[in-house]
N, C-alpha and C positions, 0 to 999 in steps of 0.2 A: 808339431808337424802332424796332421790327422793320420792315423794308420790306414792303409787302403784295405778293405776285408778280402778275405779269400772268395774267389768266385765260383770254386768248386764245389760241387754237391757233396755233402756230408753223409756218412753212414747212415742217419736217422733220415736223411731227405731221400736216400735212395731207397730206403726199407718203404718209406710213405708210396713212393713211386711204384714200387714192385707191387705192393698190395692194391693200390688204386687201380693200376692199369689192369691187374688180373680181374678185378672186379668189372671193370668197364668192358673187358672182352668178352666176359659172359653175359651182362646184362644191358650193354649198350652198344650193340654193333650198328654199322650203318643202316643196314636193313630195318633195324628197329626205328632208328631215327626217321628214316625216310617214310616209314609207316606211319608215325607218330604226325610229322608235318602235315599230314593229309586229314588229320582229325581236328575235332573243337577243343581239343586239351592238349596243349602245349607241353604241361610239364608231367615229368615221370614222376610221380609221388613214391613209387615203390623204390625208384632208383635213389631219389633223395633220402628216404629213410636210411636205405643200406651205406649211403656216403655219409650223410650227416650224423646220424643217430648210431647205427650198427658200428661204422669204422670211429665214430666219434671226431669227424673232421669239421663238421660245423663249430665246434668250440675251439679250435686249433689257437686261436688269438687270445681267447678267454684264460685269466688265471685259474689255476687249480683249485684256489679256494673257493672260486664262484661256480665249481662245476666243470670247468675248462680241462684242455690240454697243456695250458702254459707254454704254448710253442710261440713261433715268431713268424715275421713276415715271410722269412725263407722258406718254411714248411709250406704255408699257404701258397707261396709261388709254385711250388711244385705240384702242388692239387690243381691250380689253375691251369698249369700247363697241361696236364692229363685229361682234365675234364673239357679242355678245348680241343685237344687231338680228337676225342670221340664225338665232339659237338654235342656234348650231354644237356639234354633239357632240363637243368635242376637250376634252382634261385640261389646259388651259392655265392655269387659276386655281391648281389643284392644283401643278403643275409648275413653270411658269414664275414664279408669285408667291409661294407658301407655301413650297415645298421650297426653292427659289433664295434668297428671302427669310431664312430660317432659315440658310442656309449661309453667305449673305454676311456676316451678323450674326457667325457664329462665328469663332474665331480662325484663321489660315492654317495649313495643314497639308496633307501628301499626300493624305489621304483627301478633305478638304474640296474641296481645290483639283482632284482629279481629277472628283469628282462634278459641280462646277460646269461643268467642260469638258465632261462628257457631258450635260448637260441643256442646255447652251447650243448644242451641236451639234445637238441635237433626237433625239439617237441613242437618249436614254432618257428614260422618264418618271418624274418623281418626285412624292412627296406627302409632307406633313406629318402624322405620326401622331397626330392629335388630334380628338377628336368635331368633327364638322362644324358644329355649333352652338355650340362653346365660345367665349367670350370674356370677358376680365376675371376669370378664375378662376385659383385659386392651381395651383403649378405640379403637372401629373398624377403622380398615384401609382399608376397601375393596370399599370405595367410596371416591373419592378425587374430590376438587373443584377448580376452577380459579376465580378470581375476575371478575364481569362483571358490571360495574356501581356500584349501591348500592347491587347489589345483588351477587350472584354466579352462575357458570355454573357446573355441576356436571357429573361425569362420574365415573361407576362402577357398582357393583353389590352385592345384599344382599340376601342371601337364606333363605327360611321359615320363611317369614314374616306372622304373623298373620293378618287375613283379608287383605291380600295384594291387593286381585282383587277386594275388596268391598271398600276400603278407598277412600275418596274424598282429604283427607288431608294425605300428610305423612312426618313425621318428622324423618328427616334422619341425622345420626351421619356422619361428614364430616372431612377429613383432607386437609388443605388449608397451603401450604408451611410449612408442618410437625407440624402446630398447629390444636388443635381440635375446631370444629363448630358443631353447630345443624343448619341444614337449614330446611325450608320449603317448600314442593312441592306438587303443585296443581294437583289433580289426573287425569287431562286431558293435562297437560303440554305435550307438543312435546318432543319425543325423551326417554318418560318413557313407559316402558314395563312391563306388570305384569301378572303372572299367577297364576293358583290354582293346588295344589296339594290334594288330598284326603287322609286325615291320617286316622287312627284307629278310631277316633272320626268324623264322617262325619258331625256332627252338627259344626265344627269348623277348617274348612280347613286352611292351611297356603301355601304359595307361594313365588316364587322368583319375585323380583324388578330388573330390569335392566334399569340403567340410562347412556344414550348417549347423552351428551350436554344437559342435562336438566337444564333450568332456575329455580332459587330457591332463596328465602328470607333469609336472615341470622336473626336468632331468639336468638343465644347464641353463643359469641366468646370465645376466649381461656380462658378468667377469667371465665367463668361459664360453658361451657358445658360439661365436665366431671361431675362436681357436678351435673348437672340437669339430665344427663343420669343415673348418679347412682342413684339420688334420685328416679327417674321413675322406674327403675327396682326393687329398694327395696320396694317401695310402692306396686309394681306389686306383688313381692312375697309374702309380708305381705298379700295382700289381696286375692291372690290364695288360701290362707289357708281357707278362708272363703267358697270358693267355694268346697274346699275338704271336708269341714265341712259339707255343705249342702249335697252333693253327698251321705256321710257317713250316715248321718241322714235318708235320704229317702230311701237309701238302707236297712237298719234296720228295718224302719217302715214297708215297702214291706214284708220283711222277715217274721217278727213278726205276720203282718196280716195273712199271708200264713199259718203260724205253728197254727193258730188259727183255721183256717175254713178246711184245709186238714185232713181227717179222715184216718188211717190206723187201722186195727184190732178193729175197733169198738171206737176209741178214737182219738182225736186230736193229732197229731204228736208233738205238742208244749208241750204236757205232759211228754214226754219221758225227763228224765234228761238229756241224753248227748245233746241234742238240746237245753234244757234250758239253760245249763251252757255255750254253744258256744253263744247265745244270749246275757246273761249276761256279759260275759267278753268283747263282742263287745260293749255292752253300756257302760261300763266303758272305753274301749278305745276311746271311742267317746266323753265321758264327759271330758276325759283330752285334747282331740284334741280341744273342744269347749274353754276352757280355754286359751289354747295355741294361737289358731286364735284370740280369743277376745283381749288378750293383746298385740298381733301384731297390729291389728288394732287400738287401743287404744293408741299404742305408737306413730304412726305415725299422728293420730289425735291431740295428745297433742305436737308434735314435740319433743318428748322425745330422748335425747341423747343414750338412749337404742334401738331405733328403728330398727337400721340394725341388732343388735343382736337378737331382737324379732323375726324379718322377717325370718332370717335362722333359728331360733329355731322351728319356726311354721312349716316351709318346710322340715325341718329335721324329724319333727314326722308326720305331718298331712297328707301328701302323702301317706306314707304307711298304715297308718288308712283307708283311701278313699279305696285304692286298696283291703285292706283286708276285708273291710266290703261290697263292691261290689261284691267281689269271695264268701263271704259266703251268699248272697243275691241269687246269682247263684246255689249255691250248695244247699240251703235250699229249693229251689222251685223244687228240683228234676229234672225229664226229663224234666217238662215245661219251666224251667230256663235257658234250652240250646237252645231254639227255637228263630226262629227270631220274631215270632210272640208276644212274650212277651218281656216286658220292660227291663228286667234285664240285657241285654247284654248292654243296652244305658247306665246304669250307670256304669259298668264295663269299657266300652270304655271310657267315661268321666273321671273315676277315673284314668286309665291307662295313658291318654293323659296328665291329669294334673299332674301326677307324672313325667314327661318329661319337663313341661313348666318351664321357668326360673330358670332352674338348677334342678337336681335330688337331692335326699335326701343327697346321698353322697357328692354331690357338696357343699351342704349348711353345711353339717357337717366340710368339710374342710375350709371354709369361716368362719364359727362360732368359729373353734379353732384359727383360725389367730385373728379374732375381740376380743377373751379374752385371748390371750397371752398363749394358749395352744400349746406344742412341738408337731410336727407331729408324729404319731406313727412310 
C-alpha cells in the first residue's frame, strides 16, 4: 500500500516562503506590477536576478553536483505560491520548472548538464518550446530536424511558447526521420526568430518561435524524448496548481481585509451575513485546493506512480477555484475593484491565464478519466 505523504509544510519550506515573501514585499509590490504592465517590458530582470540567482531558487530542482540546490517539487511549489501571490513578472515557471524538468528527465550528457548548470545559476533563462496550453497531446510534429554532425538542424515553428522572447535556451521537441527527439537551441542561434504576444496576463507573455535551419544539440533521442516531455508537462501541471493556490489565497486575503475596513450604514460590510457566507465558502474551497495542490507536488517529489493522476486532479480543481476567488475579490471590493488603479484585476487576469496554461480543467478531467480507466461520458 502506498504511503500517503504529509501535506504539511516542512521547516525548510517555511524558511523558503519567509525569505521569498520578504524579498517580494520589498521588490514587487502591486504598485510596481501595475506600473510595469503599462510598459513595453513585461519582465523584471532585476527581480529575476534576485529570485533566481541571489536566492538560488532557479536551481531548486537541479542536483547539487550540477550547481543546483538539490531540492524537490515541494520547495518549488512554495516558490510558485509566493510568486503568484505577488503576480511577479519573472519567467520562473518556464525556466525553473518546464525547461529544467525536461532536461532532468533526459539522459546525462555534456549539452544537457551544461544547460542545467547555467539554468540553476540563474545566469540563463530557459523554456520548453511547446504551446503554452498543451497537455496530454501526442508528441509535437511542427518542428523537424536533419542530422548535422553530432547535432541537428531544425526547421519549423511553435506557437504560444512561454517566455519565448526572453529565453536564452530553448528545449525543443523535434521529429527526425519520424522519430521523436529533444533538442537544445541557443537563444542567439542563427535562423531563430522569436516574438511576443501580450495575453490577458501582461506579466506572463507568450510568443511564436520560428526555426529556419537552426543548429541544435541533441539532449534526448527516441528512447527518452517522449517520456522526458511528458514528465516536464506533468510536473508543470502539478506545480501550476500551487500558483493557482497562491492567487486564490491572496485574492481571499485582499477581499477579507477590505470587508473589515469598508463601512456602509455605520458598520463594516464584512458584518453582513451574505458577504460572510461567501467568504467562508471561498475559504473552504481554497482549503480543498491547498490539499490537492500539495498532494500533486508531493507526488512528484516522491516519484509516486500516482503523480500524473495527482497533476490532472489538481488542475481539474484548482484552476476553477483560483478564477472564482479572483472574481469574488473584484466583486467584494465593489466599484473600486473594477478600476485599473486597484490590484484586484491583476489577480483575476493571472487566475484566468493560469486556467488555460498546460491544459484547461476540462482537458485534465478527460486525461484523468483515461488514467483511472473511466469510460467517456
